[in-house]
KOLDRENMI-752116 format. One record per residue (C-alpha): residue in one letter; x, y, z. Coordinates in steps of 0.02 Angstrom, whole numbers, padded with zeros to 5 digits, always signed. Layout:
AXYZ;...
# end
This chain:
M-05719+14869+01932;L-05839+14992+01852;S-05990+15037+01955;S-06161+14990+01890;K-06335+15059+01910;K-06515+15009+01889;P-06603+15057+01729;N-06674+15231+01726;I-06747+15259+01552;A-06817+15426+01501;A-06993+15435+01433;F-07025+15387+01253;S-06973+15520+01128;M-07078+15550+00973;V-07006+15485+00813;I-07037+15481+00631;G-07017+15343+00505;V-06927+15347+00343;S-06918+15322+00154;C-06770+15273+00045;I-06676+15314-00110;C-06648+15138-00171;K-06488+15120-00269;A-06509+14938-00310;S-06382+14826-00393;D-06453+14681-00494;I-06626+14697-00417;S-06790+14770-00474;V-06883+14897-00369;P-07025+14781-00313;E-06896+14663-00238;L-06826+14797-00121;S-06950+14752+00016;S-06967+14590+00108;T-07150+14544+00088;I-07240+14409+00185;K-07422+14382+00142;R-07520+14329+00297;Q-07675+14225+00303;S-07790+14254+00450;H-07971+14279+00487;T-08081+14423+00428;N-07989+14590+00434;H-07811+14522+00418;T-07820+14430+00254;H-07668+14466+00142;I-07595+14601+00254;E-07414+14632+00205;R-07266+14657+00321;I-07138+14769+00235;A-06966+14781+00317;V-06850+14919+00258;T-06676+14945+00331;G-06668+15108+00428;S-06838+15096+00509;H-06942+14981+00619;L-07100+15035+00529;T-07168+14882+00438;H-07335+14946+00374;G-07391+15079+00255;Q-07292+15177+00127;N-07104+15173+00120;H-07048+15352+00157;S-06874+15327+00227;T-06754+15473+00210;H-06601+15364+00237;T-06495+15333+00083;L-06509+15147+00048;V-06400+15038-00063;T-06458+14860-00101;I-06356+14712-00163;S-06462+14566-00222;D-06432+14380-00205;K-06402+14376-00394;A-06257+14498-00378;I-06187+14394-00235;A-06210+14227-00322;H-06135+14283-00488;S-05986+14375-00415;A-05812+14309-00445;F-05782+14323-00258;S-05829+14195-00126;S-05807+14321+00014;L-05961+14427+00050;S-05853+14573+00105;E-05760+14571-00062;V-05926+14567-00155;L-05988+14720-00060;I-05825+14816-00085;S-05828+14781-00272;E-06009+14837-00288;V-06023+14987-00169;P-05897+15130-00184;Q-05945+15196-00012;I-05871+15041+00068;N-05686+15030+00114;E-05600+14867+00154;G-05592+14821+00336;I-05500+14670+00404;S-05466+14541+00269;H-05355+14391+00233;S-05244+14506+00131;N-05206+14635+00267;S-05211+14542+00434;Q-05052+14440+00415;N-04968+14528+00561;S-05120+14534+00674;T-05107+14422+00826;H-05294+14417+00855;N-05394+14473+00703;S-05315+14367+00566;G-05453+14277+00474;L-05590+14405+00504;S-05687+14479+00358;T-05759+14652+00391;I-05797+14814+00300;D-05782+14999+00340;L-05916+15121+00282;R-05850+15291+00229;G-05679+15248+00302;L-05733+15304+00476;G-05674+15149+00569;L-05733+14970+00594;N-05815+15004+00762;R-05928+15134+00681;T-06008+15016+00553;L-06150+14914+00629;T-06183+14744+00550;L-06355+14666+00573;I-06440+14506+00517;D-06624+14527+00479;G-06618+14692+00571;R-06550+14613+00731;R-06388+14642+00823;V-06281+14487+00837;V-06131+14436+00941;S-05962+14513+00899;N-05819+14411+00825;S-05679+14508+00909;Y-05640+14571+01084;S-05560+14725+01008;G-05728+14796+00951;D-05906+14764+00896;L-05850+14677+00736;V-05959+14550+00647;S-05865+14445+00522;L-05960+14431+00358;S-05888+14257+00331;T-05999+14181+00467;L-06157+14155+00363;P-06188+14037+00215;K-06217+14139+00058;G-06362+14027+00007;I-06474+14096+00143;I-06445+14278+00095;E-06587+14363+00002;R-06501+14532-00011;V-06391+14654+00083;E-06455+14828+00122;I-06332+14965+00168;I-06369+15131+00250;T-06231+15261+00247;G-06244+15388+00387;G-06305+15388+00566;A-06443+15264+00610;S-06428+15246+00799;A-06608+15305+00826;A-06665+15147+00737;Y-06532+15022+00789;G-06435+15089+00938;S-06251+15110+00976;G-06122+15094+00838;A-06226+15147+00687;I-06121+15303+00658;S-06054+15282+00481;G-06197+15168+00435;V-06278+14997+00442;V-06251+14837+00344;N-06409+14733+00357;I-06400+14554+00290;L-06577+14496+00251;T-06611+14310+00238;K-06725+14219+00117;Q-06909+14206+00161;A-06952+14041+00074;K-06882+13904-00037;D-06966+13751-00112;D-06822+13653-00184;M-06650+13585-00152;S-06490+13648-00230;F-06307+13599-00224;S-06163+13693-00300;V-05976+13683-00316;R-05863+13826-00359;I-05677+13835-00395;G-05566+13983-00428;E-05383+14029-00447;S-05274+14173-00501;T-05206+14154-00677;S-05036+14208-00608;G-05040+14061-00488;G-05095+14045-00307;D-05251+14106-00217;R-05344+13946-00259;E-05511+13917-00175;V-05645+13784-00173;A-05823+13810-00111;F-05970+13692-00085;N-06147+13750-00047;G-06307+13657-00009;D-06480+13729+00021;I-06648+13649+00052;G-06816+13730+00079;T-06987+13659+00109;H-07159+13700+00177;F-07253+13601+00307;A-07415+13606+00406;D-07520+13625+00248;G-07414+13768+00188;Q-07424+13867+00350;G-07243+13829+00397;M-07077+13857+00310;L-06909+13775+00343;L-06746+13828+00262;L-06576+13746+00286;S-06419+13817+00209;T-06240+13760+00228;S-06074+13805+00149;Y-05892+13756+00154;L-05753+13866+00086;E-05568+13832+00083;Q-05448+13968+00025;F-05269+13910+00002;G-05190+14081+00015;L-05059+14174-00084;D-04874+14151-00051;Y-04716+14254-00072;W-04654+14130-00202;D-04813+14152-00306;R-04767+14330-00357;S-04602+14392-00429;R-04640+14567-00367;A-04643+14502-00188;Q-04468+14433-00214;Q-04401+14603-00268;Q-04294+14673-00129;D-04315+14858-00091;D-04275+14976+00050;W-04313+15153-00009;R-04272+15321+00069;Y-04270+15500+00008;D-04099+15575+00046;H-04127+15756+00097;K-03940+15796+00079;R-03922+15731-00098;M-04107+15768-00137;C-04125+15603-00227;N-04223+15442-00211;T-04110+15305-00143;M-04116+15117-00125;L-04014+15011-00007;T-03876+14914-00095;A-03728+14804-00050;M-03610+14943-00106;Y-03552+15048+00041;D-03511+15230+00001;S-03374+15286+00120;H-03396+15469+00070;Y-03579+15478+00118;R-03558+15338+00248;T-03707+15243+00184;A-03754+15098+00073;Y-03907+15193+00008;R-03871+15245-00171;C-03966+15365-00284;M-04081+15259-00391;R-04027+15351-00548;D-03853+15278-00525;I-03897+15095-00499;E-03994+14954-00582;Q-04149+14875-00507;S-04053+14712-00487;E-03939+14802-00363;W-04080+14843-00242;T-04064+14748-00078;S-04162+14726+00083;L-04084+14583+00180;S-04089+14533+00363;D-03958+14471+00484;A-04080+14339+00548;L-03976+14192+00486;P-04010+14011+00535;G-03827+13994+00586;G-03814+14162+00673;V-03718+14325+00658;F-03598+14372+00799;N-03524+14537+00857;E-03594+14632+00708;T-03517+14805+00699;S-03613+14878+00551;S-03769+14840+00452;F-03694+14911+00291;Q-03506+14894+00288;P-03410+14738+00233;N-03309+14634+00356;S-03425+14680+00499;G-03424+14522+00603;F-03433+14333+00610;W-03569+14231+00528;Y-03608+14052+00484;E-03637+13993+00307;G-03719+13830+00354;Q-03591+13754+00474;T-03444+13855+00408;L-03386+14003+00513;R-03338+14158+00413;Q-03274+14328+00466;D-03326+14437+00318;W-03505+14476+00368;Q-03599+14606+00266;E-03786+14608+00291;E-03836+14665+00117;A-03724+14534+00036;H-03748+14383+00149;G-03916+14409+00235;I-04084+14333+00193;H-04240+14414+00120;Y-04351+14406+00272;N-04508+14442+00169;Q-04503+14264+00105;F-04592+14214+00266;N-04738+14334+00239;K-04900+14272+00164;L-04983+14385+00038;K-05150+14307+00085;I-05185+14197+00235;P-05255+14022+00204;N-05420+13987+00292;K-05566+13868+00304;Q-05747+13914+00335;F-05895+13803+00376;N-06066+13883+00399;I-06239+13814+00430;A-06401+13907+00456;V-06579+13849+00493;K-06729+13962+00477;S-06910+13918+00511;E-07074+14013+00515;L-07249+13952+00560;D-07411+14045+00533;L-07525+14024+00682;S-07707+14066+00705;L-07774+14244+00705;G-07635+14306+00591;N-07496+14272+00716;R-07330+14194+00671;A-07186+14107+00760;Y-07010+14118+00690;F-06840+14047+00733;Q-06662+14053+00666;I-06499+13973+00720;H-06328+13994+00638;H-06163+13910+00673;S-05996+13953+00596;Q-05824+13876+00612;N-05680+13979+00542;D-05499+13924+00547;A-05358+14037+00489;H-05183+13964+00477;N-05040+14088+00459;V-04866+14011+00446;K-04732+14141+00480;S-04544+14143+00500;P-04451+14055+00640;E-04425+14170+00788;N-04290+14299+00756;E-04200+14360+00912;D-04043+14450+00964;E-03958+14486+01129;C-04091+14608+01188;D-04257+14608+01098;M-04370+14663+01241;V-04522+14560+01293;I-04657+14600+01422;T-04664+14516+01592;F-04799+14529+01725;D-04794+14497+01913;P-04973+14453+01966;S-04932+14467+02152;Q-04874+14647+02131;Q-04985+14685+01981;Q-04832+14760+01897;F-04763+14747+01722;G-04581+14730+01680;S-04470+14679+01538;D-04343+14546+01498;C-04221+14500+01361;I-04104+14354+01326;G-03940+14448+01345;T-03769+14420+01269;I-03680+14253+01259;P-03558+14240+01408;F-03376+14244+01358;D-03343+14081+01451;N-03483+13986+01361;P-03395+13826+01304;Y-03488+13827+01136;V-03402+13990+01084;P-03284+13950+00938;A-03101+13986+00972;Q-03091+14106+00824;I-03229+14215+00898;R-03161+14200+01076;A-02990+14263+01018;Q-03068+14420+00944;V-03185+14476+01085;N-03053+14508+01221;H-03151+14429+01364;A-03310+14525+01322;D-03478+14442+01308;I-03539+14410+01131;K-03677+14502+01040;W-03780+14398+00921;D-03926+14388+00799;R-04005+14224+00750;L-04154+14139+00671;F-04215+13998+00784;Q-04249+13882+00639;E-04229+13725+00744;V-04376+13775+00854;G-04490+13780+00703;L-04593+13903+00602;V-04698+14020+00708;T-04876+13973+00664;N-05029+14074+00711;D-05184+13966+00720;N-05348+14059+00745;T-05500+13948+00773;R-05666+14038+00788;A-05836+13963+00828;T-05990+14073+00818;T-06166+14021+00869;R-06313+14140+00862;A-06499+14108+00876;W-06660+14201+00901;A-06844+14158+00914;G-06998+14264+00920;L-07182+14290+00891;N-07271+14425+00793;G-07446+14461+00741;F-07586+14588+00723;F-07711+14672+00838;N-07842+14806+00823;N-07860+14774+00637;D-07696+14842+00566;W-07576+14861+00713;Q-07431+14739+00720;W-07330+14674+00867;D-07165+14582+00876;T-07066+14509+01021;A-06906+14408+01015;V-06765+14338+01120;G-06589+14316+01052;Y-06428+14232+01104;G-06252+14228+01034;M-06088+14148+01085;F-05919+14176+01006;K-05766+14075+01055;Q-05592+14101+00987;K-05437+14000+01025;Q-05277+14072+00960;T-05118+13970+00972;R-04946+14035+00925;F-04836+13884+00898;N-04646+13890+00914;E-04623+14053+01008;I-04476+14071+01129;R-04466+14077+01320;V-04339+14216+01344;A-04284+14167+01520;H-04256+13988+01464;V-04140+14043+01324;R-04040+14150+01446;Q-04025+14005+01567;A-03977+13888+01425;L-03837+14007+01372;T-03767+14022+01548;V-03680+13854+01555;E-03524+13769+01622;Q-03415+13626+01561;L-03377+13485+01683;E-03215+13388+01697;D-03286+13247+01592;G-03316+13370+01450;S-03506+13373+01470;I-03596+13540+01472;R-03737+13586+01588;C-03837+13740+01639;R-03750+13833+01779;D-03904+13878+01883;P-03959+13731+01993;K-04140+13791+01994;A-04139+13798+01805;R-04067+13622+01796;K-04203+13562+01913;S-04335+13636+01798;G-04262+13544+01647;C-04137+13668+01578;V-04042+13605+01425;P-03885+13696+01362;I-03907+13781+01195;N-03779+13805+01056;L-03815+13954+00942;F-03659+13935+00834;G-03700+13862+00663;E-03852+13808+00567;G-03936+13658+00650;A-03831+13678+00808;I-03981+13687+00927;S-04021+13511+00986;D-04199+13445+00989;A-04192+13442+01179;A-04138+13623+01188;A-04271+13674+01062;N-04403+13588+01168;Y-04340+13677+01324;I-04349+13853+01252;R-04507+13827+01147;A-04670+13909+01202;N-04843+13884+01127;P-04943+14028+01202;T-05131+14029+01185;L-05260+14167+01194;D-05440+14116+01229;T-05584+14236+01200;E-05767+14211+01244;I-05901+14339+01200;S-06086+14315+01232;L-06241+14416+01192;V-06417+14399+01264;S-06553+14511+01193;L-06739+14543+01215;S-06844+14653+01102;A-07025+14703+01083;N-07114+14831+00976;V-07285+14879+00912;S-07319+14974+00751;G-07466+15038+00654;P-07567+15190+00602;L-07580+15308+00749;V-07706+15428+00673;V-07771+15460+00499;L-07740+15631+00421;P-07819+15694+00261;S-07657+15650+00172;G-07646+15476+00248;P-07611+15381+00408;V-07476+15432+00533;D-07376+15272+00553;A-07292+15243+00720;V-07184+15116+00808;F-07143+15101+00994;G-07015+14976+01056;F-06899+14913+01191;D-06729+14828+01177;Y-06626+14744+01312;R-06451+14681+01283;K-06316+14605+01392;D-06140+14582+01325;K-06005+14483+01416;Q-05827+14445+01368;S-05673+14365+01441;V-05494+14351+01379;S-05368+14230+01453;T-05195+14165+01412;N-05088+14017+01465;V-04939+14134+01489;P-05008+14259+01616;N-04832+14305+01672;G-04774+14349+01496;G-04590+14326+01460;V-04618+14249+01287;T-04594+14318+01112;F-04779+14353+01090;N-04884+14510+01108;Y-04936+14508+01289;I-05123+14525+01324;P-05176+14510+01507;N-05321+14409+01574;F-05477+14515+01595;S-05666+14504+01587;G-05814+14620+01593;D-05997+14640+01551;V-06122+14776+01514;S-06311+14785+01504;S-06415+14913+01411;Y-06599+14955+01421;E-06665+15051+01272;V-06830+15124+01214;F-06864+15193+01042;T-07005+15268+00942;E-07034+15318+00761;L-07169+15422+00678;S-07204+15454+00495;F-07317+15601+00451;P-07389+15614+00275;L-07407+15802+00261;L-07465+15815+00081;N-07519+15689-00050;D-07576+15696-00232;L-07581+15886-00245;P-07511+15997-00383;F-07322+16011-00357;A-07343+15905-00201;K-07370+15726-00252;H-07295+15679-00086;L-07225+15769+00067;N-07179+15666+00219;L-07099+15709+00385;S-07013+15573+00486;L-06950+15577+00665;S-06863+15446+00770;A-06780+15440+00940;R-06695+15315+01054;A-06640+15325+01235;A-06515+15197+01302;D-06466+15171+01483;Y-06305+15073+01510;S-06260+14983+01670;W-06098+15081+01683;A-06139+15220+01805;K-06029+15352+01722;M-06103+15329+01550;G-06263+15429+01571;L-06416+15418+01461;I-06369+15398+01278;Q-06492+15482+01162;S-06505+15471+00973;Y-06621+15563+00855;N-06668+15567+00673;L-06764+15698+00575;G-06808+15674+00392;L-06909+15759+00257;S-06961+15678+00094;Y-07033+15788-00044;Q-07093+15730-00214;P-07165+15873-00319;T-07206+15755-00463;S-07179+15573-00501;S-07017+15619-00591;Y-06928+15711-00451;S-06897+15680-00268;L-06795+15769-00134;K-06742+15691+00031;L-06664+15780+00180;N-06603+15686+00332;W-06521+15741+00494;A-06465+15616+00625;K-06379+15616+00793;A-06297+15446+00815;M-06199+15374+00961;R-06067+15242+00995;A-06044+15182+01172;P-05868+15124+01220;T-05838+14937+01208;I-05797+14827+01357;T-05614+14822+01303;E-05604+15010+01282;L-05673+15038+01457;M-05606+14893+01558;S-05447+14830+01480;P-05303+14824+01606;V-05128+14877+01559;R-05067+14785+01404;G-04878+14797+01399;D-04795+14858+01240;Y-04639+14947+01178;N-04643+15095+01058;A-04501+15216+01025;F-04538+15394+01080;Y-04444+15556+01114;D-04450+15637+01287;I-04496+15822+01271;C-04390+15854+01426;D-04233+15808+01327;G-04114+15955+01325;V-04188+16040+01479;T-04066+16159+01563;A-04085+16279+01707;T-04139+16416+01587;S-04215+16328+01435;T-04383+16396+01381;L-04451+16267+01259;A-04630+16206+01281;G-04650+16107+01443;H-04473+16136+01506;E-04528+16238+01657;N-04628+16091+01724;C-04494+15966+01672;R-04374+16052+01792;K-04492+16012+01937;N-04444+15828+01927;L-04310+15786+02058;G-04215+15669+01942;I-04207+15800+01804;Q-04154+15930+01932;S-04012+15815+01985;A-03956+15789+01803;I-03953+15977+01772;A-03854+16006+01932;Q-03726+15874+01884;D-03712+15894+01694;G-03798+16060+01657;V-03924+15974+01545;F-04043+15827+01548;H-04025+15697+01409;D-04163+15574+01363;H-04123+15388+01381;N-04300+15318+01401;N-04333+15131+01387;S-04474+15146+01256;Y-04596+15056+01371;S-04770+15118+01322;P-04913+15003+01376;N-05094+15025+01321;I-05239+15037+01443;G-05428+15061+01442;N-05515+15207+01523;P-05670+15189+01635;N-05706+15375+01613;L-05735+15368+01426;K-05888+15455+01355;P-05989+15394+01205;E-05943+15457+01034;T-06073+15572+00956;A-06098+15590+00769;Y-06201+15718+00674;T-06251+15666+00499;S-06332+15773+00365;T-06383+15710+00194;L-06471+15788+00046;D-06532+15671-00092;F-06606+15716-00260;V-06681+15587-00379;V-06741+15614-00557;T-06838+15487-00661;P-06879+15589-00817;Q-07035+15536-00910;V-06958+15587-01075;I-06826+15452-01052;P-06914+15299-00982;N-06815+15180-00871;L-06684+15312-00828;T-06646+15356-00647;L-06523+15491-00595;S-06481+15525-00414;A-06359+15629-00315;S-06325+15627-00130;L-06228+15753-00026;Y-06171+15696+00146;R-06076+15762+00296;I-06031+15664+00452;K-05948+15743+00603;I-05898+15632+00750;E-05860+15717+00915;D-05770+15644+01068;V-05681+15517+00959;I-05614+15374+01066;T-05429+15365+01028;T-05256+15357+01102;L-05150+15513+01101;S-04975+15515+01031;H-04830+15507+01153;H-04790+15688+01114;D-04967+15748+01149;I-04975+15651+01314;M-04816+15734+01373;M-04871+15906+01312;Q-05038+15893+01402;C-04944+15850+01561;Y-04798+15969+01558;Q-04892+16115+01484;S-05027+16099+01615;S-05042+16200+01776;A-05106+16041+01861;L-04940+15948+01850;N-04963+15848+02011;S-05152+15850+02015;T-05249+15687+02022;E-05362+15761+01889;N-05222+15762+01761;L-05221+15582+01699;M-05085+15623+01574;C-04961+15659+01714;Q-05015+15504+01808;D-04977+15401+01654;I-04794+15456+01649;K-04673+15372+01769;R-04491+15422+01790;D-04351+15339+01888;Q-04233+15424+02011;D-04129+15488+01865;G-04278+15571+01782;Q-04287+15444+01640;I-04459+15388+01581;I-04483+15205+01627;E-04668+15198+01582;L-04781+15304+01470;K-04957+15235+01464;Q-05061+15263+01309;R-05233+15276+01386;L-05389+15284+01280;T-05474+15452+01289;N-05606+15561+01206;A-05499+15686+01113;N-05532+15722+00931;E-05660+15757+00797;L-05674+15654+00639;I-05757+15736+00489;T-05800+15672+00317;Q-05905+15748+00179;G-05932+15712-00004;Y-06060+15660-00131;D-06124+15505-00220;V-06192+15503-00397;T-06292+15360-00472;V-06354+15329-00649;K-06468+15183-00694;Y-06543+15143-00862;I-06637+14993-00931;F-06636+14957-01118;P-06782+14838-01153;F-06778+14732-01311;N-06930+14630-01353;T-06842+14485-01435;I-06666+14482-01364;G-06695+14522-01181;Q-06641+14682-01096;I-06484+14776-01047;N-06462+14859-00877;F-06333+14996-00851;D-06277+15053-00678;L-06149+15183-00626;T-06109+15241-00449;W-05976+15370-00410;N-05915+15425-00238;H-05811+15582-00216;V-05736+15626-00047;I-05724+15815-00023;E-05650+15805+00151;H-05595+15669+00271;A-05502+15745+00417;L-05455+15721+00598;A-05467+15877+00706;S-05352+15860+00857;S-05405+15963+01007;N-05283+15886+01129;T-05155+16026+01128;Q-05169+16213+01149;E-05194+16235+00962;K-05326+16140+00862;K-05249+16048+00715;Y-05331+15976+00560;E-05252+15826+00477;S-05327+15785+00308;H-05337+15601+00261;E-05418+15607+00089;G-05301+15562-00051;Y-05178+15462+00055;L-05159+15274+00046;D-05091+15260+00223;H-05265+15316+00278;N-05349+15215+00139;I-05457+15362+00086;F-05471+15378-00103;E-05546+15542-00162;D-05637+15456-00307;T-05707+15280-00316;A-05832+15215-00443;T-05918+15058-00504;A-06008+15030-00669;S-06091+14879-00745;V-06185+14825-00901;V-06295+14670-00886;W-06379+14581-01031;Q-06515+14455-00989;N-06616+14349-01109;K-06714+14200-01046;D-06584+14080-00976;W-06429+14181-01021;R-06350+14320-00919;V-06190+14416-00962;R-06119+14551-00850;W-05973+14669-00880;S-05920+14773-00730;T-05786+14903-00700;Y-05711+14961-00536;Y-05612+15123-00523;K-05505+15204-00390;G-05429+15374-00421;P-05247+15427-00402;I-05180+15439-00225;K-05022+15475-00128;R-04940+15328-00040;S-04890+15413+00123;K-04936+15582+00194;R-04786+15584+00312;V-04664+15548+00171;Y-04743+15680+00061;Q-04739+15814+00196;N-04558+15776+00241;W-04508+15788+00057;H-04606+15949+00036;N-04517+16026+00186;N-04348+15970+00120;M-04387+16046-00051;A-04429+16212+00032;L-04268+16206+00133;N-04165+16166-00023;T-04246+16312-00115;E-04197+16426+00028;N-04018+16359+00024;C-04009+16391-00163;N-04076+16568-00142;R-03939+16598-00014;S-03808+16519-00130;L-03757+16392+00003;D-03647+16242-00039;S-03785+16126+00019;C-03896+16184-00125;I-03947+16047-00247;A-03985+16127-00414;T-04093+15984-00482;P-04183+15900-00336;E-04281+15744-00379;L-04467+15722-00364;L-04528+15585-00249;W-04524+15410-00323;G-04664+15289-00285;N-04772+15409-00186;D-04889+15476-00321;L-04990+15322-00366;P-05093+15317-00526;S-05277+15277-00539;F-05326+15094-00532;T-05456+15013-00644;T-05512+14832-00656;H-05641+14749-00767;A-05738+14589-00738;L-05840+14477-00852;N-05968+14350-00793;V-06073+14232-00898;S-06208+14116-00832;Y-06331+13994-00911;R-06480+13899-00840;H-06530+13736-00922;K-06700+13666-00877;I-06693+13478-00874;T-06874+13464-00817;S-06996+13589-00741;K-06917+13560-00570;R-06739+13511-00611;V-06618+13647-00666;L-06433+13639-00703;S-06342+13806-00697;F-06167+13852-00751;S-06073+14015-00725;G-05899+14075-00753;G-05813+14237-00716;I-05650+14328-00744;H-05614+14463-00618;N-05479+14590-00658;L-05483+14542-00841;F-05323+14635-00888;D-05223+14574-00738;N-05196+14743-00653;K-05106+14709-00489;G-05093+14891-00443;P-04940+15003-00425;F-04777+14952-00343;I-04801+14993-00158;I-04643+15038-00061;G-04653+14946+00105;G-04811+14855+00054;N-04835+14671+00091;G-04743+14593-00055;N-04737+14769-00131;F-04927+14756-00153;H-05071+14835-00058;S-05235+14753-00011;A-05330+14904-00079;Y-05274+14846-00252;G-05309+14662-00222;G-05151+14617-00126;G-05065+14541-00279;R-05207+14428-00334;G-05219+14496-00511;R-05329+14411-00640;Y-05444+14286-00558;V-05547+14151-00644;S-05692+14058-00564;L-05812+13922-00620;K-05973+13867-00537;A-06100+13729-00566;Q-06266+13714-00475;Y-06401+13581-00479;S-06575+13621-00414;F-06721+13501-00399;
# end
């Protein structure tokens, strides 16, 4: 249990407000602010509240130095996408995809979420707000708000800050903030239906939306109700021929050629991988031995005649995996089906004296249904077990089939010479493994605001959120039950029963693995497990602030805000299989909570106004201090300093520096050991009495390794690959330093043209991460504190009496630096035509100069660049462009989305590069191993990716209050599904749409 403490907040720090470079999409400049005109007595008549993302200042001029991108409700409504996250990704190049239905197929917990990732710095470092308020998380693995939990009809716009904003909003706003702003008023009802489907088949979706808005209390009150239902039917393996293409690629460093696995075994090279230049694409294979009837005593994965197998109910002895196996990818969804129901209610009421009461409540139900393959097991696929009484993890596996099992066919029995039988099998009779994720999210807040002392404003609010997730994995396997069901005996009457009396008492049913359909219903019921994982996360918040002009300078008022935030987060995770032992990722029961007390202040100083070459000069400062209930956390402080300079109305320059923070999550700090297996290499392998490799001196201090050296002269690694994950109560907050320089030109000689450029650099220190197995061992065995309690790395390595590693914990730690820098360029131009409407042109380009991880966990600091590699999802160049024509009731929009060329895998590229250098050396030395014409990598240099979209909409006025609207869109007009991705899901990648291709949507809306 982590110790807690009473709040001890430092004194208020001076701050300074902000102004923004507004890079709006489908929105005019006056619409960038949320304006509420108040009616009150005397001095407060028609005072405006202006809310701008990045600042709590709501009065006076907008002088934010944060870079702000705005997506309007028009852009959202007219997009071909129903998912808000997909809309934002398609409109804002600075946004990377997060968790989506196209990349979470193999996630046991996060399938069905819809998140985004600003600047590619990680999901936990993008803070998502609704109306400037923090809301409850939708995942125990981080502070992740799913963008699919709000009806689109209530959204007025989305404002996005890129860069640190913790001084304004608190922990987590490191790479930026996504602020979803809701509509302020509505005086009609509207209903819409939308359908869409890929022209290549699949990915069908149907959406219904209903909104109603009205005023009450003689116009002093507003009520808005919005609801939506969306069903997405997913995308299947059978919907795309590319997904059905088998491929298992490797680069052969001996032959220096690209190879594919085939069914043709080469006895000379002892492999079935053939150079691609020598084979046809139809000869590529990638099959599995997970057969419904089973494979027994397999001796090779490549060679013919390598064991027994069942073709249906027929036993054969000519097994060859790449000739007789199944394409296991057929069970993988390209996109997960899901259903979403959202409802939101918002109400505001103007009171006397210019005060106002407001209230919002949202509820979302999200169901993701991922049907996977039947469980595939063999004689020893390890699973995690847990002994609660001893608080110890272990492992278990089914084991071989006993030789005396009466179900063993005579033909197999005659061949095995009294040995037990190895096996591989698909448990088709148990059923398809199905991952059902049901999420329910409720969030609400209520508050009061108003005015005092003429033009000062106050606001106070209370908020609550509850997230519940129930995950059920149907048709998993209880490993111990299978082992008991295989250990059977035949009685004199010919009946077969489980040998263990205790197992029989608990309902054990003998199981027959030989032949398709051989497992009886009773046996399937006995071994079947339906594990569940229940998550509850709650949030309670209180906030209060006052804002207004502090003093008046000759150049204008100094606007200020002072505020207080309180937040309490709680979460619990529980499972119905606390002892493990099933074919399901084991997650232990745990719970925790944290409270934070925070104060913040902002100040905006107008230094110069309306002077020659100084039309405007503004200084902004902001600061926040947060005290967390975890005693070891310390006071978390965030700052922001900004300068806005406008020499003339045509030019403006913005500079911003921010120190942002991210406190560890409850899971990161408090998670107990979560058992897992990952292959790793023991650095003590090969230790002798005199070896001098790194760490070997300390390796020899282990008694088991000493014994192995004394007996054999050398220690050989035979670890069990057990590598559980664990939280760390000693984690520190992450700290990010952000610098931005923005330049905007609106030349008078070219009216309606806006040019802007933004340079940015973000450096995150004390990155919360897990170290690699190698680095953990190096930090232990290269340390002078080998047996010290201060060296957690050594404490996390356990060896048995023979010196073999039996446990290597991957503990979260603060270890690295994450750095990104680049620039954004935006061009906007409006072509007005008096008689045929107007045309708007928008272009935004993002270029990543550097995106790197600096590892400081070993003696030498290493930089690993991520830009330009798809396995890190960091494209060096990304751009969006659009042309919109509007004339009365017609609107036509053409948009283009571009991603630059990229390499598929950094590891593959580096290995190939090293092999090329070695081959060059061999050729220079005239060695026989020299390959005169080595091949370039195939499938690693991916070309640029461009898609185009066309959307047309028309509004038909039936009467002054009744309007019928139609819109249709084609996304990815030329059906670009992206390059062939080796190892990708269905040979696609979600960064290129995950195989969706051309997508057509139609929408009809009736308003009255």
